[in-house]
C-alpha positions, -999 to 999 in steps of 0.1 A, spaced: -300 154 122 -263 164 134 -238 136 130 -211 134 156 -184 110 162 -203 93 190 -232 82 169 -243 44 173 -250 21 144 -265 -11 139 -249 -34 112 -267 -64 96 -250 -90 73 -270 -115 56 -253 -119 22 -248 -156 20 -249 -184 48 -238 -164 78 -260 -140 98 -243 -113 117 -255 -84 137 -234 -58 154 -234 -24 172 -209 0 166 -203 34 185 -181 63 172 -170 70 208 -170 36 225 -161 13 193 -175 -22 189 -202 -27 216 -214 -61 205 -215 -85 177 -233 -118 173 -227 -142 144 -246 -173 132 -232 -198 107 -254 -220 86 -226 -242 76 -241 -273 96 -273 -269 75 -258 -266 39 -232 -294 48 -260 -320 37 -261 -305 4 -224 -300 -3 -227 -262 -8 -250 -232 0 -287 -236 -10 -299 -201 -17 -336 -206 -5 -326 -224 27 -301 -196 33 -328 -169 30 -351 -189 52 -329 -193 79 -319 -158 78 -354 -149 86 -356 -175 115 -323 -162 134 -319 -125 124 -343 -109 151 -330 -132 179 -294 -122 171 -306 -83 172 -320 -88 206 -289 -106 216 -268 -77 204 -290 -50 220 -287 -68 255 -249 -74 252 -246 -38 245 -270 -27 272 -286 -7 244 -323 -1 234 -335 2 198 -343 39 205 -306 46 213 -297 36 177 -286 67 155 -285 48 121 -287 14 104 -263 -2 78 -270 -34 61 -251 -55 35 -269 -48 1 -244 -68 -20 -228 -85 -37 -244 -119 -25 -275 -141 -28 -304 -119 -37 -327 -136 -12 -305 -137 15 -296 -100 8 -332 -90 9 -337 -103 44 -312 -82 60 -322 -51 37 -358 -54 47 -351 -58 84 -325 -28 83 -346 -6 64 -377 -14 83 -359 -7 117 -346 26 104 -379 37 93 -395 28 127 -368 48 144 -370 77 121 -331 74 116 -311 70 82 -301 39 68 -273 29 44 -266 1 20 -231 -14 25 -211 -30 -1 -201 -64 14 -165 -63 0 -160 -28 16 -169 -44 49 -142 -70 44 -115 -42 33 -122 -23 66 -126 -52 90 -88 -50 100 -95 -14 112 -116 -28 140 -86 -42 156 -64 -21 183 -32 -24 160 -50 -13 128 -29 -7 98 -23 28 85 -33 41 50 -25 35 24 -22 -4 24 -27 -33 -1 -57 -57 7 -59 -93 -5 -95 -101 -3 -99 -137 -6 -132 -155 0 -157 -180 -11 -170 -155 -37 -143 -131 -45 -105 -130 -48 -89 -95 -54 -61 -72 -48 -72 -37 -39 -52 -7 -31 -70 11 -2 -59 47 1 -83 58 26 -117 47 38 -139 49 7 -110 53 -17 -101 19 -33 -85 9 -65 -90 -27 -78 -54 -38 -88 -66 -75 -101 -92 -99 -95 -102 -136 -105 -114 -144 -139 -133 -174 -129 -137 -194 -96 -126 -175 -65 -102 -192 -41 -126 -200 -15 -152 -215 -42 -121 -236 -55 -114 -249 -18 -152 -258 -16 -153 -277 -48 -121 -296 -44 -131 -305 -9 -162 -320 -23 -143 -337 -51 -122 -354 -25 -148 -364 -3 -139 -343 26 -172 -323 32 -184 -288 37 -174 -261 42 -144 -268 21 -117 -245 33 -114 -258 69 -118 -295 61 -93 -294 32 -67 -275 54 -72 -300 81 -68 -330 55 -35 -312 41 -18 -314 74 -13 -352 69 -1 -348 33 29 -343 13 26 -310 -7 52 -320 -32 39 -356 -39 20 -344 -68 29 -315 -93 2 -287 -93 4 -255 -116 5 -220 -101 -21 -204 -124 -12 -173 -142 19 -166 -124 40 -173 -156 29 -138 -171 24 -103 -157 -4 -90 -138 -26 -94 -109 -54 -113 -123 -63 -147 -108 -78 -180 -123 -84 -213 -101 -107 -230 -124 -77 -246 -141 -62 -257 -109 -93 -275 -99 -96 -293 -133 -61 -305 -127 -69 -316 -92 -99 -336 -106 -76 -354 -130 -50 -363 -102 -78 -376 -81 -91 -399 -108 -56 -413 -115 -43 -418 -79 -75 -419 -56 -66 -456 -48 -32 -449 -37 -21 -448 0 -27 -411 16 -36 -398 -18 -64 -377 -5 -42 -360 21 -13 -356 -4 -37 -341 -31 -52 -319 -5 -18 -305 7 -5 -300 -29 -37 -282 -39 -36 -259 -9 1 -252 -13 -7 -242 -50 -32 -218 -40 -12 -202 -13 18 -201 -36 -3 -183 -63 -18 -157 -38 16 -150 -24 31 -145 -58 5 -121 -68 6 -102 -34 45 -98 -39 38 -81 -73 10 -59 -60 35 -47 -31 61 -39 -57 40 -21 -80 22 2 -53 54 6 -33 31 1 -4 45 -7 31 17 -30 44 -4 -58 32 -39 -67 48 -55 -101 44 -94 -103 45 -121 -126 38 -129 -162 48 -97 -177 33 -78 -153 52 -85 -176 83 -63 -202 66 -33 -209 88 -8 -218 61 -17 -188 41 -11 -164 71 22 -180 81 34 -180 45 24 -143 38 39 -133 72 74 -149 64 72 -132 28 64 -99 45 93 -102 70 116 -112 40 109 -81 18 103 -55 46 65 -49 46 41 -55 73 11 -80 72 -20 -81 92 -52 -99 94 -85 -94 112 -94 -117 140 -108 -152 128 -143 -142 135 -138 -109 114 -125 -129 85 -157 -145 75 -189 -125 69 -200 -106 101 -222 -76 112 -191 -59 127 -176 -49 94 -210 -37 80 -215 -17 112 -181 -1 110 -183 5 72 -218 20 76 -208 42 103 -182 58 81 -206 61 52 -233 77 75 -207 101 90 -199 111 53 -235 120 48 -248 90 29 -280 74 33 -307 56 13 -341 67 3 -367 46 19 -367 16 -5 -353 -18 -2 -319 -17 -18 -301 -50 -28 -277 -57 -55 -266 -93 -61 -238 -80 -86 -222 -48 -74 -187 -41 -89 -163 -21 -64 -157 4 -91 -194 15 -90 -189 23 -52 -193 60 -44 -163 78 -27 -165 93 5 -165 127 -13 -196 119 -33 -213 97 -6 -237 124 3 -251 125 -31 -271 93 -30 
Protein backbone atom coordinates (compact mmCIF):
# COMPACT_ATOMS: atom_id res chain seq x y z
CA UNK A 1 0.00 0.00 0.00
CA UNK A 2 1.10 3.62 -0.49
CA UNK A 3 1.94 5.14 2.90
CA UNK A 4 1.15 8.83 3.22
CA UNK A 5 1.37 11.10 6.24
CA UNK A 6 -2.35 10.95 6.98
CA UNK A 7 -2.44 7.20 7.66
CA UNK A 8 -4.34 6.09 10.76
CA UNK A 9 -2.79 3.69 13.26
CA UNK A 10 -4.27 1.74 16.14
CA UNK A 11 -1.93 1.39 19.13
CA UNK A 12 -2.20 -1.32 21.81
CA UNK A 13 -0.24 -1.42 25.08
CA UNK A 14 -0.44 -4.41 27.47
CA UNK A 15 3.12 -4.94 28.69
CA UNK A 16 2.38 -5.02 32.43
CA UNK A 17 -0.59 -3.87 34.52
CA UNK A 18 -2.06 -1.10 32.35
CA UNK A 19 -4.16 -1.64 29.25
CA UNK A 20 -3.91 1.18 26.75
CA UNK A 21 -5.52 1.72 23.36
CA UNK A 22 -5.19 4.76 21.08
CA UNK A 23 -5.73 5.92 17.53
CA UNK A 24 -3.15 8.20 15.93
CA UNK A 25 -3.61 9.89 12.55
CA UNK A 26 -0.65 11.41 10.70
CA UNK A 27 -2.76 14.39 9.65
CA UNK A 28 -5.09 14.83 12.64
CA UNK A 29 -2.72 13.72 15.41
CA UNK A 30 -3.96 11.78 18.43
CA UNK A 31 -7.66 11.13 17.82
CA UNK A 32 -8.45 9.16 20.96
CA UNK A 33 -6.84 7.20 23.76
CA UNK A 34 -8.19 5.10 26.61
CA UNK A 35 -6.30 3.72 29.57
CA UNK A 36 -7.21 1.20 32.26
CA UNK A 37 -5.05 0.54 35.31
CA UNK A 38 -5.07 -2.72 37.25
CA UNK A 39 -3.38 -1.15 40.30
CA UNK A 40 -6.43 -1.64 42.50
CA UNK A 41 -6.43 -5.36 41.68
CA UNK A 42 -2.74 -5.95 42.40
CA UNK A 43 -2.76 -3.78 45.54
CA UNK A 44 -4.14 -6.77 47.48
CA UNK A 45 -0.94 -8.69 46.68
CA UNK A 46 1.52 -5.83 47.11
CA UNK A 47 2.75 -6.11 43.50
CA UNK A 48 1.84 -7.23 40.00
CA UNK A 49 0.70 -10.85 39.67
CA UNK A 50 1.49 -11.79 36.04
CA UNK A 51 -1.35 -14.30 35.54
CA UNK A 52 -3.95 -11.90 36.95
CA UNK A 53 -2.53 -9.12 34.75
CA UNK A 54 -2.85 -11.26 31.61
CA UNK A 55 -6.43 -12.28 32.38
CA UNK A 56 -7.50 -8.71 33.04
CA UNK A 57 -5.99 -7.54 29.74
CA UNK A 58 -8.16 -10.17 28.04
CA UNK A 59 -11.22 -8.85 29.86
CA UNK A 60 -10.76 -5.14 29.19
CA UNK A 61 -8.89 -4.78 25.88
CA UNK A 62 -11.78 -5.12 23.42
CA UNK A 63 -14.12 -2.80 25.38
CA UNK A 64 -11.32 -0.19 25.40
CA UNK A 65 -10.91 -0.64 21.66
CA UNK A 66 -14.61 0.01 21.11
CA UNK A 67 -14.40 3.09 23.35
CA UNK A 68 -11.49 4.48 21.33
CA UNK A 69 -13.16 3.90 18.00
CA UNK A 70 -16.34 5.59 19.21
CA UNK A 71 -14.47 8.60 20.64
CA UNK A 72 -12.52 9.02 17.40
CA UNK A 73 -15.68 8.50 15.32
CA UNK A 74 -13.69 5.90 13.42
CA UNK A 75 -14.61 2.45 12.14
CA UNK A 76 -12.16 -0.46 12.06
CA UNK A 77 -12.18 -0.31 8.27
CA UNK A 78 -10.64 3.17 8.43
CA UNK A 79 -7.52 1.89 10.18
CA UNK A 80 -4.42 1.72 7.98
CA UNK A 81 -2.14 -0.14 10.38
CA UNK A 82 -1.82 -1.63 13.86
CA UNK A 83 1.00 -1.15 16.37
CA UNK A 84 1.31 -3.24 19.52
CA UNK A 85 3.81 -3.28 22.39
CA UNK A 86 5.83 -6.45 21.85
CA UNK A 87 8.32 -6.03 24.70
CA UNK A 88 9.95 -5.77 27.06
CA UNK A 89 7.39 -6.79 29.66
CA UNK A 90 5.45 -9.71 31.10
CA UNK A 91 5.22 -12.38 28.43
CA UNK A 92 1.60 -13.33 29.12
CA UNK A 93 0.47 -9.72 29.16
CA UNK A 94 2.41 -8.93 25.98
CA UNK A 95 0.87 -11.88 24.18
CA UNK A 96 -2.64 -10.58 24.84
CA UNK A 97 -1.96 -7.28 23.07
CA UNK A 98 0.14 -8.91 20.36
CA UNK A 99 -2.54 -11.51 19.60
CA UNK A 100 -5.32 -8.94 19.41
CA UNK A 101 -3.26 -6.48 17.39
CA UNK A 102 -2.00 -9.07 14.93
CA UNK A 103 -5.53 -10.51 14.52
CA UNK A 104 -7.09 -7.12 13.83
CA UNK A 105 -4.40 -6.34 11.26
CA UNK A 106 -4.90 -9.69 9.53
CA UNK A 107 -8.68 -9.30 9.43
CA UNK A 108 -8.37 -5.84 7.88
CA UNK A 109 -5.52 -6.73 5.53
CA UNK A 110 -3.31 -3.92 6.90
CA UNK A 111 0.30 -4.06 8.17
CA UNK A 112 1.13 -4.56 11.84
CA UNK A 113 4.30 -3.55 13.66
CA UNK A 114 5.79 -4.74 16.95
CA UNK A 115 6.81 -1.69 18.99
CA UNK A 116 9.53 -1.56 21.63
CA UNK A 117 7.86 -0.43 24.85
CA UNK A 118 10.81 1.80 25.77
CA UNK A 119 10.77 3.52 22.38
CA UNK A 120 7.16 4.40 23.10
CA UNK A 121 8.18 6.10 26.35
CA UNK A 122 11.07 7.92 24.65
CA UNK A 123 8.74 9.37 22.02
CA UNK A 124 5.78 10.17 24.32
CA UNK A 125 6.91 13.82 24.82
CA UNK A 126 6.62 14.33 21.05
CA UNK A 127 2.85 13.98 21.39
CA UNK A 128 2.73 17.36 23.13
CA UNK A 129 2.24 20.69 21.36
CA UNK A 130 5.57 21.97 22.70
CA UNK A 131 7.51 18.85 21.67
CA UNK A 132 11.30 19.07 22.14
CA UNK A 133 13.61 19.38 19.15
CA UNK A 134 16.21 16.72 18.32
CA UNK A 135 18.67 15.82 19.61
CA UNK A 136 17.87 15.51 23.31
CA UNK A 137 18.72 13.35 26.30
CA UNK A 138 15.94 11.26 27.84
CA UNK A 139 15.78 9.96 31.39
CA UNK A 140 13.57 6.90 31.11
CA UNK A 141 12.58 6.01 34.64
CA UNK A 142 9.83 3.49 35.40
CA UNK A 143 8.97 0.40 37.41
CA UNK A 144 11.07 -1.87 35.23
CA UNK A 145 13.70 0.43 33.73
CA UNK A 146 16.01 3.29 34.59
CA UNK A 147 18.23 4.53 31.78
CA UNK A 148 19.64 7.61 30.12
CA UNK A 149 19.33 7.67 26.35
CA UNK A 150 20.59 10.11 23.75
CA UNK A 151 17.78 10.56 21.22
CA UNK A 152 19.26 11.85 17.98
CA UNK A 153 16.07 11.37 15.94
CA UNK A 154 13.13 9.01 15.82
CA UNK A 155 14.68 5.56 15.64
CA UNK A 156 18.23 6.72 16.43
CA UNK A 157 19.05 6.09 20.09
CA UNK A 158 22.23 5.64 22.11
CA UNK A 159 21.96 4.20 25.62
CA UNK A 160 24.27 6.23 27.86
CA UNK A 161 23.71 4.31 31.07
CA UNK A 162 21.19 2.08 32.79
CA UNK A 163 20.51 0.37 36.08
CA UNK A 164 22.55 -2.63 37.15
CA UNK A 165 19.80 -4.00 39.41
CA UNK A 166 16.50 -2.56 40.65
CA UNK A 167 14.91 0.19 38.60
CA UNK A 168 13.93 3.36 40.46
CA UNK A 169 10.22 2.55 40.22
CA UNK A 170 10.82 -0.97 41.51
CA UNK A 171 12.77 0.48 44.43
CA UNK A 172 9.84 2.80 45.21
CA UNK A 173 7.42 -0.15 45.17
CA UNK A 174 9.57 -2.35 47.40
CA UNK A 175 10.32 0.45 49.86
CA UNK A 176 6.65 1.43 50.10
CA UNK A 177 5.79 -2.19 50.85
CA UNK A 178 8.56 -2.34 53.48
CA UNK A 179 7.16 0.78 55.19
CA UNK A 180 3.62 -0.59 55.10
CA UNK A 181 2.38 2.14 52.76
CA UNK A 182 0.68 -0.03 50.13
CA UNK A 183 0.76 -0.28 46.34
CA UNK A 184 1.54 1.22 43.85
CA UNK A 185 4.61 2.40 45.69
CA UNK A 186 5.51 5.58 43.81
CA UNK A 187 2.40 7.67 44.59
CA UNK A 188 1.87 6.39 48.15
CA UNK A 189 5.51 6.88 49.14
CA UNK A 190 5.59 10.37 47.61
CA UNK A 191 2.44 11.23 49.54
CA UNK A 192 3.94 9.96 52.82
CA UNK A 193 7.15 11.88 52.17
CA UNK A 194 5.27 15.20 52.25
CA UNK A 195 4.96 14.90 56.01
CA UNK A 196 8.56 13.87 56.60
CA UNK A 197 11.99 15.40 57.07
CA UNK A 198 14.29 14.25 54.24
CA UNK A 199 17.35 15.14 56.35
CA UNK A 200 16.38 13.24 59.52
CA UNK A 201 18.26 10.10 58.44
CA UNK A 202 21.34 9.77 56.26
CA UNK A 203 20.87 7.99 52.91
CA UNK A 204 23.50 7.14 50.27
CA UNK A 205 23.37 8.47 46.70
CA UNK A 206 24.40 5.23 44.97
CA UNK A 207 27.12 5.26 42.31
CA UNK A 208 27.46 9.05 42.35
CA UNK A 209 30.94 8.95 43.89
CA UNK A 210 32.43 7.47 40.71
CA UNK A 211 32.38 8.45 37.03
CA UNK A 212 29.77 7.07 34.69
CA UNK A 213 26.04 7.05 34.04
CA UNK A 214 25.06 3.66 35.46
CA UNK A 215 22.47 3.34 38.23
CA UNK A 216 22.01 0.99 41.19
CA UNK A 217 19.19 1.14 43.73
CA UNK A 218 19.37 -2.23 45.50
CA UNK A 219 21.84 -0.91 48.10
CA UNK A 220 19.62 2.06 48.84
CA UNK A 221 16.72 -0.30 49.39
CA UNK A 222 18.83 -2.39 51.81
CA UNK A 223 19.89 0.74 53.69
CA UNK A 224 16.24 1.78 54.03
CA UNK A 225 15.31 -1.62 55.43
CA UNK A 226 18.03 -1.30 58.08
CA UNK A 227 16.82 2.17 59.08
CA UNK A 228 13.23 0.97 59.35
CA UNK A 229 14.21 -1.92 61.61
CA UNK A 230 16.12 0.43 63.89
CA UNK A 231 13.71 3.37 64.01
CA UNK A 232 10.23 2.05 63.18
CA UNK A 233 8.90 2.81 66.64
CA UNK A 234 10.04 6.42 66.62
CA UNK A 235 7.57 9.24 66.09
CA UNK A 236 7.05 10.10 62.40
CA UNK A 237 9.68 7.53 61.35
CA UNK A 238 7.60 6.29 58.42
CA UNK A 239 7.27 9.76 56.87
CA UNK A 240 10.88 10.73 57.62
CA UNK A 241 12.28 7.57 56.06
CA UNK A 242 9.96 7.94 53.05
CA UNK A 243 11.13 11.54 52.57
CA UNK A 244 14.80 10.60 52.92
CA UNK A 245 14.47 7.72 50.49
CA UNK A 246 12.68 9.83 47.90
CA UNK A 247 15.26 12.60 48.23
CA UNK A 248 18.10 10.10 47.74
CA UNK A 249 16.52 8.71 44.57
CA UNK A 250 15.80 12.17 43.17
CA UNK A 251 19.31 13.43 43.97
CA UNK A 252 20.85 10.38 42.30
CA UNK A 253 18.78 10.83 39.15
CA UNK A 254 19.55 14.55 39.00
CA UNK A 255 23.31 14.01 39.39
CA UNK A 256 23.33 11.45 36.58
CA UNK A 257 21.19 13.66 34.34
CA UNK A 258 23.58 16.58 34.86
CA UNK A 259 26.50 14.37 33.88
CA UNK A 260 24.68 13.13 30.77
CA UNK A 261 23.89 16.65 29.67
CA UNK A 262 27.54 17.67 30.12
CA UNK A 263 28.85 14.64 28.22
CA UNK A 264 26.49 15.01 25.26
CA UNK A 265 26.42 18.82 25.31
CA UNK A 266 22.71 18.54 24.71
CA UNK A 267 20.43 21.49 25.32
CA UNK A 268 17.32 19.60 26.32
CA UNK A 269 16.37 16.87 28.81
CA UNK A 270 13.18 14.83 28.55
CA UNK A 271 11.73 12.79 31.42
CA UNK A 272 9.68 9.73 30.50
CA UNK A 273 8.21 6.73 32.31
CA UNK A 274 6.02 6.29 35.36
CA UNK A 275 8.44 7.78 37.91
CA UNK A 276 8.45 10.87 35.71
CA UNK A 277 5.10 11.69 37.31
CA UNK A 278 6.85 12.27 40.66
CA UNK A 279 6.33 15.96 41.44
CA UNK A 280 9.50 16.31 43.53
CA UNK A 281 11.59 14.88 40.68
CA UNK A 282 9.96 17.22 38.16
CA UNK A 283 10.48 20.30 40.29
CA UNK A 284 14.10 19.43 41.12
CA UNK A 285 15.05 18.70 37.51
CA UNK A 286 13.32 21.87 36.30
CA UNK A 287 15.32 23.97 38.78
CA UNK A 288 18.53 22.18 37.77
CA UNK A 289 17.82 22.80 34.09
CA UNK A 290 17.25 26.51 34.66
CA UNK A 291 20.46 26.73 36.69
CA UNK A 292 22.58 25.04 34.00
CA UNK A 293 20.87 26.50 30.95
CA UNK A 294 19.12 23.49 29.44
CA UNK A 295 15.43 22.88 28.88
CA UNK A 296 13.44 20.17 30.65
CA UNK A 297 10.15 18.74 29.46
CA UNK A 298 7.78 15.94 30.40
CA UNK A 299 4.82 14.25 28.79
CA UNK A 300 1.50 14.87 30.50
CA UNK A 301 0.86 12.67 33.53
CA UNK A 302 -1.32 10.13 31.68
CA UNK A 303 1.48 9.64 29.14
CA UNK A 304 4.11 8.97 31.82
CA UNK A 305 2.61 5.59 32.67
CA UNK A 306 2.23 2.84 30.07
CA UNK A 307 -0.31 3.95 27.46
CA UNK A 308 -1.56 3.21 23.98
CA UNK A 309 -0.89 6.71 22.63
CA UNK A 310 2.88 6.30 22.79
CA UNK A 311 2.64 2.90 21.06
CA UNK A 312 0.40 4.28 18.31
CA UNK A 313 2.79 7.20 17.76
CA UNK A 314 5.94 5.07 17.68
CA UNK A 315 4.19 2.50 15.48
CA UNK A 316 3.04 5.20 13.07
CA UNK A 317 6.64 6.27 12.45
CA UNK A 318 7.85 2.67 12.12
CA UNK A 319 5.11 1.89 9.60
CA UNK A 320 5.83 5.13 7.76
CA UNK A 321 9.46 4.00 7.43
CA UNK A 322 8.35 0.72 5.88
CA UNK A 323 8.60 -1.62 8.86
CA UNK A 324 5.98 -4.30 9.34
CA UNK A 325 5.83 -7.75 10.89
CA UNK A 326 5.17 -11.12 9.23
CA UNK A 327 1.89 -12.78 10.16
CA UNK A 328 3.13 -14.21 13.44
CA UNK A 329 2.55 -13.37 17.09
CA UNK A 330 5.67 -11.44 18.09
CA UNK A 331 6.45 -10.85 21.79
CA UNK A 332 9.81 -10.40 23.53
CA UNK A 333 9.81 -10.19 27.36
CA UNK A 334 13.48 -9.18 27.15
CA UNK A 335 14.41 -6.80 24.35
CA UNK A 336 17.59 -4.69 24.74
CA UNK A 337 17.31 -1.30 23.08
CA UNK A 338 20.57 -1.87 21.20
CA UNK A 339 18.76 -4.58 19.23
CA UNK A 340 16.13 -2.12 18.00
CA UNK A 341 16.37 -1.49 14.26
CA UNK A 342 17.04 2.05 13.05
CA UNK A 343 14.57 3.74 10.75
CA UNK A 344 17.00 3.24 7.87
CA UNK A 345 16.89 -0.56 8.38
CA UNK A 346 13.28 -0.75 9.52
CA UNK A 347 11.98 -1.89 6.17
CA UNK A 348 14.20 -4.98 6.27
CA UNK A 349 12.21 -6.77 9.00
